[in-house]
Every structure is written in structure tokens, then in C-alpha cells.
C-alpha positions as CSV (number, residue, x, y, z in Angstrom):
1,E,48.3,-40.7,-48.6
2,M,45.5,-38.9,-46.9
3,L,47.5,-37.1,-44.3
4,V,50.1,-36.0,-47.0
5,T,47.3,-34.5,-49.3
6,L,45.7,-32.6,-46.3
7,N,49.0,-31.6,-45.0
8,I,47.9,-31.7,-41.4
9,K,49.3,-33.4,-38.4
10,L,46.3,-35.4,-37.4
11,K,45.5,-39.1,-37.6
12,A,42.2,-40.0,-39.2
13,K,40.1,-42.3,-37.1
14,H,38.3,-45.1,-39.1
15,R,34.9,-45.6,-37.6
16,K,32.8,-48.6,-37.4
17,D,30.3,-47.1,-39.8
18,G,33.1,-47.0,-42.6
19,L,33.7,-43.2,-42.3
20,F,36.9,-41.5,-41.6
21,E,36.9,-38.7,-38.9
22,I,39.4,-36.1,-38.2
23,T,39.1,-33.4,-35.3
24,P,41.1,-30.3,-36.2
25,T,41.0,-27.2,-34.2
26,L,39.6,-24.2,-36.0
27,G,39.1,-20.7,-34.6
28,G,40.0,-22.0,-31.2
29,K,37.2,-24.7,-31.3
30,K,37.8,-28.5,-32.1
31,V,35.5,-29.5,-34.8
32,S,34.7,-33.0,-36.1
33,I,34.7,-33.6,-39.9
34,Y,33.6,-36.9,-41.5
35,G,34.1,-38.4,-45.0
36,H,34.3,-41.5,-47.0
37,S,37.7,-40.7,-48.6
38,A,40.7,-38.5,-48.4
39,E,39.3,-36.2,-51.1
40,E,36.0,-35.8,-49.3
41,L,37.8,-35.0,-46.1
42,A,40.0,-32.5,-47.7
43,A,37.0,-30.7,-49.3
44,K,35.2,-30.4,-46.0
45,Y,38.2,-29.5,-44.2
46,K,39.0,-26.6,-46.6
47,K,35.3,-25.4,-46.4
48,K,35.6,-25.3,-42.6
49,I,38.8,-23.2,-42.9
50,R,37.1,-20.7,-45.1
51,E,34.1,-20.5,-42.7
52,A,36.3,-20.0,-39.7
53,K,38.3,-17.1,-41.5
54,K,35.0,-15.3,-42.3
55,E,33.9,-15.6,-38.8
56,T,37.2,-14.4,-37.6
57,L,37.1,-11.4,-40.0
58,H,33.5,-10.5,-39.1
59,K,34.4,-10.3,-35.5
60,S,37.3,-8.1,-36.0
61,K,35.1,-5.7,-38.0
62,T,32.4,-5.6,-35.5
63,P,32.9,-2.7,-33.2
64,K,33.3,-3.7,-29.6
65,T,30.5,-2.4,-27.3
66,P,32.1,-0.2,-24.6
67,Q,31.6,-1.6,-21.1
68,Q,29.2,0.5,-19.2
69,K,31.0,2.1,-16.3
70,K,29.7,1.1,-12.9
71,S,27.5,3.8,-11.4
72,N,28.5,5.3,-8.1
73,C,25.0,6.7,-7.6
74,I,23.1,5.6,-4.5
75,T,20.6,2.6,-5.1
76,L,16.9,3.3,-4.9
77,F,16.4,1.0,-1.8
78,A,19.3,2.6,0.1
79,W,17.7,6.1,-0.8
80,F,14.3,5.0,0.5
81,D,15.9,4.1,3.9
82,E,17.8,7.5,4.0
83,W,14.7,9.4,2.8
84,L,12.4,8.0,5.2
85,T,14.9,8.2,8.3
86,V,16.3,11.6,7.5
87,Y,13.7,13.7,5.5
88,K,10.4,12.2,6.6
89,K,10.4,10.7,10.1
90,P,11.4,13.8,12.0
91,F,8.8,15.9,10.2
92,V,5.6,13.9,9.8
93,S,3.2,12.2,12.2
94,K,4.0,8.7,13.2
95,S,0.8,7.4,11.2
96,T,2.0,9.2,8.1
97,F,5.6,7.8,8.4
98,L,4.1,4.2,8.8
99,N,2.0,4.7,5.8
100,L,5.0,5.7,3.8
101,F,7.0,2.8,5.1
102,H,4.4,0.2,4.4
103,C,3.6,1.6,0.9
104,I,7.4,1.2,-0.1
105,K,7.8,-2.2,1.6
106,K,4.6,-3.8,0.3
107,H,3.8,-1.9,-3.0
108,I,6.9,-0.5,-4.5
109,R,9.9,-2.5,-3.7
110,P,8.4,-5.9,-4.9
111,Y,7.9,-4.5,-8.3
112,L,11.3,-2.8,-8.8
113,K,15.0,-4.2,-8.8
114,D,17.3,-2.3,-6.6
115,R,19.5,-0.4,-8.9
116,P,21.4,3.0,-8.9
117,M,18.8,5.7,-9.1
118,D,20.2,7.3,-12.2
119,E,19.4,4.1,-14.2
120,Y,15.7,4.1,-13.7
121,T,13.4,5.3,-16.4
122,M,9.8,6.7,-16.4
123,T,8.6,3.5,-18.3
124,E,10.0,1.3,-15.7
125,L,8.4,3.2,-12.8
126,T,5.1,3.3,-14.6
127,T,5.3,-0.4,-15.2
128,A,5.8,-1.1,-11.7
129,L,2.9,1.3,-10.7
130,N,0.5,-0.5,-13.0
131,R,1.2,-3.8,-11.2
132,I,-0.5,-2.4,-7.9
133,A,-4.0,-3.7,-8.1
134,S,-5.6,-1.1,-5.9
135,T,-6.1,2.4,-7.7
136,R,-6.0,4.2,-4.3
137,M,-2.8,2.6,-3.3
138,R,-1.3,3.2,-7.0
139,K,-2.2,6.8,-6.5
140,Y,-0.5,6.9,-3.3
141,A,2.5,5.0,-4.5
142,R,3.0,7.5,-7.5
143,G,3.1,10.3,-5.0
144,V,5.7,8.5,-2.8
145,L,7.9,7.8,-6.0
146,Q,7.7,11.5,-7.1
147,A,8.5,12.9,-3.5
148,A,11.4,10.5,-3.0
149,F,13.0,11.1,-6.4
150,A,12.4,15.0,-6.1
151,M,14.2,15.0,-2.7
152,A,17.0,13.0,-4.2
153,V,17.4,15.7,-6.9
154,S,17.3,18.3,-4.1
155,A,20.0,16.3,-2.1
156,E,22.1,16.1,-5.3
157,K,22.1,12.3,-5.3
158,I,20.8,12.5,-9.0
159,T,20.4,15.2,-11.6
160,R,17.0,14.4,-12.9
161,S,13.8,12.6,-11.7
162,P,12.4,9.8,-13.9
163,A,9.1,10.0,-11.7
164,A,8.6,13.8,-12.3
165,N,6.3,13.3,-15.4
166,L,4.5,10.0,-14.2
167,L,0.9,10.0,-15.5
168,P,-1.8,10.7,-13.1
169,V,-3.7,7.7,-11.5
170,K,-7.5,7.8,-12.0
171,H,-9.1,6.8,-8.7
172,I,-12.7,7.0,-7.9
173,P,-13.0,7.0,-4.0
174,K,-15.8,5.1,-2.6
175,R,-18.4,7.0,-0.5
176,G,-18.2,6.3,3.2
177,K,-21.2,4.7,4.7
178,A,-22.7,4.7,8.1
179,F,-24.0,1.4,9.8
180,A,-27.6,1.0,10.1
181,L,-28.6,1.4,13.7
182,K,-30.3,-2.0,13.8
183,E,-27.2,-3.6,12.2
184,L,-25.0,-1.7,14.6
185,E,-27.0,-2.9,17.7
186,A,-26.4,-6.4,16.5
187,L,-22.8,-6.0,16.2
188,I,-22.2,-4.3,19.5
189,F,-24.0,-6.9,21.5
190,A,-22.9,-9.9,19.4
191,E,-21.1,-12.8,21.3
192,N,-18.4,-13.2,18.8
193,G,-15.4,-13.9,21.2
194,L,-14.0,-10.5,20.3
195,K,-11.2,-9.4,22.8
196,R,-12.6,-6.9,25.2
197,E,-10.0,-4.3,24.6
198,Y,-10.6,-4.2,21.0
199,W,-14.4,-4.1,21.5
200,L,-14.1,-0.9,23.7
201,Y,-11.7,0.6,21.2
202,Y,-14.3,0.2,18.4
203,L,-17.1,1.6,20.7
204,F,-14.8,4.6,21.5
205,C,-14.4,5.2,17.6
206,L,-18.2,4.9,17.1
207,F,-19.2,7.4,20.0
208,S,-16.3,9.9,19.5
209,G,-16.0,10.1,15.7
210,T,-12.2,9.9,15.8
211,R,-10.0,8.5,13.1
212,R,-8.4,5.1,13.8
213,E,-4.9,6.6,14.5
214,E,-6.3,9.3,16.6
215,A,-7.9,6.9,19.0
216,L,-4.9,4.9,19.3
217,S,-2.8,7.9,20.1
218,I,-4.8,9.1,23.1
219,T,-3.1,9.0,26.5
220,R,-4.4,9.3,30.0
221,S,-3.1,12.8,30.2
222,D,-5.5,13.8,27.3
223,L,-8.5,13.0,29.5
224,D,-10.0,15.8,31.6
225,F,-12.7,14.2,33.7
226,E,-13.4,17.5,35.7
227,N,-14.3,19.6,32.5
228,K,-15.6,16.4,30.7
229,T,-13.4,17.0,27.5
230,I,-10.8,14.8,25.6
231,H,-7.9,16.0,23.8
232,I,-7.5,14.4,20.4
233,P,-3.9,14.5,19.0
234,G,-4.4,15.4,15.4
235,T,-3.1,13.2,12.8
236,K,-4.3,14.4,9.5
237,T,-5.5,18.0,8.7
238,E,-4.9,21.4,10.2
239,G,-7.3,21.8,13.1
240,S,-7.5,18.0,13.7
241,D,-5.8,18.5,17.1
242,R,-8.8,19.3,19.0
243,L,-10.9,18.9,22.1
244,I,-14.2,16.9,22.0
245,P,-16.9,16.5,24.6
246,M,-16.6,13.6,26.9
247,F,-20.1,12.3,26.4
248,P,-21.3,10.2,29.2
249,I,-21.1,7.1,27.2
250,L,-17.5,7.9,26.2
251,E,-16.6,8.2,30.0
252,K,-18.1,4.8,30.8
253,I,-16.1,3.4,27.8
254,I,-12.9,5.0,29.0
255,R,-13.3,3.9,32.6
256,A,-13.9,0.5,31.4
257,T,-10.4,0.1,29.9
258,D,-7.3,-0.9,31.7
259,Q,-6.4,2.1,33.9
260,R,-2.7,0.9,34.4
261,T,-1.7,1.7,30.7
262,T,-0.4,5.1,29.6
263,K,-2.2,4.9,26.3
264,V,-5.9,4.5,26.6
265,F,-5.8,1.8,23.9
266,P,-2.4,0.3,23.8
267,L,-3.3,-1.7,20.5
268,S,-1.5,-2.1,17.3
269,Q,-2.9,-0.6,14.0
270,H,-2.6,-3.9,12.3
271,G,-4.6,-5.6,15.2
272,T,-7.4,-3.0,15.0
273,N,-7.9,-3.9,11.2
274,E,-7.7,-7.6,11.7
275,Y,-10.0,-7.9,14.8
276,F,-12.6,-5.6,13.0
277,K,-13.2,-8.4,10.6
278,K,-14.6,-10.1,13.4
279,F,-16.5,-7.1,14.9
280,R,-18.2,-6.5,11.6
281,G,-19.7,-9.9,11.4
282,K,-21.3,-10.9,8.0
283,N,-20.9,-7.3,6.5
284,A,-17.7,-8.1,4.6
285,N,-17.8,-4.7,2.9
286,A,-17.6,-2.8,6.2
287,V,-14.4,-1.0,7.1
288,L,-13.5,0.5,10.4
289,H,-13.8,4.1,9.1
290,W,-17.7,3.5,8.9
291,L,-17.8,3.8,12.7
292,R,-16.7,7.6,12.1
293,H,-19.2,8.0,9.4
294,T,-21.9,6.7,11.8
295,F,-21.0,9.1,14.5
296,G,-21.1,12.1,12.1
297,T,-24.4,11.1,10.4
298,I,-26.1,10.6,13.8
299,Q,-25.0,14.1,15.1
300,I,-26.3,15.9,12.0
301,C,-29.2,13.9,10.9
302,V,-30.5,12.5,14.2
303,F,-29.7,15.3,16.8
304,K,-29.5,18.1,14.4
305,I,-26.3,19.3,15.7
306,P,-24.8,22.4,13.6
307,A,-22.5,21.2,10.9
308,N,-19.8,23.8,12.2
309,T,-19.9,22.1,15.6
310,V,-19.7,18.6,14.3
311,A,-16.7,19.6,11.9
312,K,-14.8,20.9,15.0
313,W,-15.5,17.5,16.8
314,M,-14.4,15.5,13.7
315,G,-11.3,17.6,12.9
316,H,-12.6,19.0,9.7
317,S,-10.9,22.3,8.7
318,D,-14.0,23.0,6.5
319,A,-17.7,22.5,7.6
320,S,-18.6,22.0,3.9
321,T,-16.7,18.6,4.0
322,T,-18.8,17.5,6.9
323,M,-22.0,18.5,5.2
324,D,-21.0,16.7,2.1
325,I,-20.2,13.5,3.8
326,Y,-22.5,13.1,6.6
327,T,-26.0,13.9,5.5
328,H,-27.2,10.5,4.5
329,P,-29.7,9.5,7.1
330,E,-31.0,6.6,4.9
331,D,-27.9,4.8,5.7
332,L,-29.0,4.6,9.5
333,A,-32.4,3.3,8.8
334,P,-33.0,2.0,5.1
335,D,-36.0,0.2,6.2
336,I,-37.9,3.4,7.1
337,Y,-36.2,5.9,4.8
338,Y,-37.3,4.0,1.6
339,S,-40.8,3.6,3.0
340,G,-43.6,6.1,2.4
341,L,-45.3,5.4,5.7
342,Y,-43.4,8.0,7.8
343,N,-42.8,11.9,7.4
344,E,-39.4,13.4,8.2
345,D,-40.2,14.1,11.8
346,E,-41.4,10.6,12.5
347,K,-38.2,9.2,10.8
348,T,-36.0,11.3,13.2
349,E,-37.8,10.1,16.1
350,I,-37.5,6.5,15.2
351,L,-33.7,7.1,14.7
352,K,-33.5,8.7,18.2
353,E,-35.4,5.9,19.8
354,R,-33.1,3.2,18.2
355,Y,-30.0,5.1,19.2
356,N,-31.1,5.7,22.8
357,N,-32.0,2.1,23.0
358,I,-28.4,1.1,22.0
359,I,-26.9,3.7,24.6
360,S,-29.2,2.3,27.3
361,R,-28.2,-1.2,26.9
362,L,-24.5,-0.5,26.5
363,E,-24.4,1.6,29.8
364,K,-25.9,-1.4,31.7
365,L,-23.3,-3.8,29.9
366,L,-20.4,-1.4,30.7
């Protein structure tokens, strides 16, 4: 009687709990309907049919979202590889290329998904930049993104750059600092297990005022022992390719290196950073660039060398930069410069004595 009333070709299952169950297929899905009688099953079944019809009607009226066509545009990561290889490597210094490479690898790619370049938005790029903790690196990464996307436009890879209007990154650079001479003496003569080749490299940076990459790029052919000069291959500004005096202490340092190598310091940039942590001792805030600051400060504040001369030695295109940065003698001897016991001439003499003591001890050691 139940089957005739419902007019369906299904058998009702009589469950142990006393209910009847039917499992018709509605809208392509099998559903279960329970009831105590044929009338209850019929009512529930009709209700399910109405619901299925409404759902089908709703789907038919809802416009289908057109499938997004697959972009044929080059992906961002593939473009980074092409941009670095074709448009940067042949035209920039090795150190600049490595800086670009590491910025992309460590600070941009981890925060972006590799997709066609024409799919990126300014918001997406800004969000990725905001995830870079260091404001200095964030500012550098912004410049890298703008340059890479701009070149992609020029190369007709994309029609517009989502990086063109990225907001400027606020970065307040920290003032470079010179080592105090007493502290420096302790570091130079410390028995810290530092490898000799790295120790000599740090000494060279200290007594030449060269940048980290400049010292690493010097070859034996850059050394002129007859005229006592050293050619410094420039790595940064116009005029950074220069000659500097081969001071007696520099000559001793150079002669103490392995004479069989083409490069005076055949070391990796990563290694110089890592081993400097051992050289700097307990001064965890010190960075390798402080050695350069120490040289410039000593030349101007202790030996009173004219700023124009020191600027040439250090590869500055403008002597005002030298004067702005390397005029802090208090860094060299805070114990006397913040004391009222000495006049300026006496302070200078004390600095000279401390510096000459370092040189004297080091010459004997070398």
C-alpha cells in the first residue's frame, strides 16, 4: 500500500527502531527519508522533491563564472633569474650582483608565491615587504622589486608595473662607530682561536680603511712594493677605484699572507662575517664596517690628515662625507674625552701613544 501511494520503485526498509526508511535519488544524490507510516514518508518525500527542484532552478539561474584564462606571462621567479643574468650581472660589480641575488633569495621569494607577473598587485607586494623585519633590507628589497618590474615593462614582458607606486620605506641608518683603541688592542691580541688568514684580513681592513668587498678583491698585481702603493678595485662609488699608501704596517700584514694565492685574501664574504663574531669578542653590537670607521677617525682626529686626502684614501667622492662621518674622537677614547682632566692637545697625544703602542706590538708579532 505504501509503495502504491508514493508511486516509487523503492522498497521500504523496516528498521529495528520501528521506523521505515527509503533512499530515493534526488538531484543526483541519494538521500535517506524516515517515517512511522506511509503518509509520513509520502509527505517528507514530496518536501524533498520540492527542495531539490528549487535548488536545481537556483543553479540554472546563477550565472556561471567564466574560467580565467591561463596567463602566458612569464612568472616572477623566472623573470628574476633572467633579469639577474641578462640585465644585471654583465653591468654591475660582483658584490652588487651578490647583494641583489641574496636579497631576492632570502627576503623576497620566501614571502611571494611564484605566479605570472601580470597577476601581482601593489597590495600583495607591499604585504610581502612588510614581512621583512629589517627596515634597511625592506628598503633595499623595495628598490629591487621596482627595478625588476620596471625592466620587465621595458622588455615587454608586462604592460604595467605593480611596484611602481610602492610606498617609501622609512629607515633611520645607525651611525657608524669607531672602536675604542683600548678595546681594539684587546681584540687584536686576544687568544681566541681565530684563523690567521681572517685575522690578517681584519687587520688589513683596519689599517687601510677599505670596505669589506674591496679588501677581498685585491690581487697580488694590485700591490706595488717599489712605489709603496696599493690599488683598490672600486666596488661602490665613482672614484672608489683608487690608490692608497702602502703604510709600513700594511706591508707587514700583506707579507704575512700566503704568497702563493692570486688574491691577497682568498676568503668568502660569508666567512668574513661569521669569523668577525669571534674577532669582536664580547662586543656583540660591533660590525666589520667599524674597522673602516676606526681608520678614518684615526687619520682625521689623531694624525690630523686633511679630510680631502682621507676622502681619496677611503674612496669618497665628496670630502664632506668624510667630515660628517669620521669626526668623533670620543669613540676612540671615551675614558678621556668625557673627562675634564685633559685639554684637546693632551687628548690627541694620549690617542697617538695608544695607537703607536698597538702598531709597535703588532709589528713584533707579524
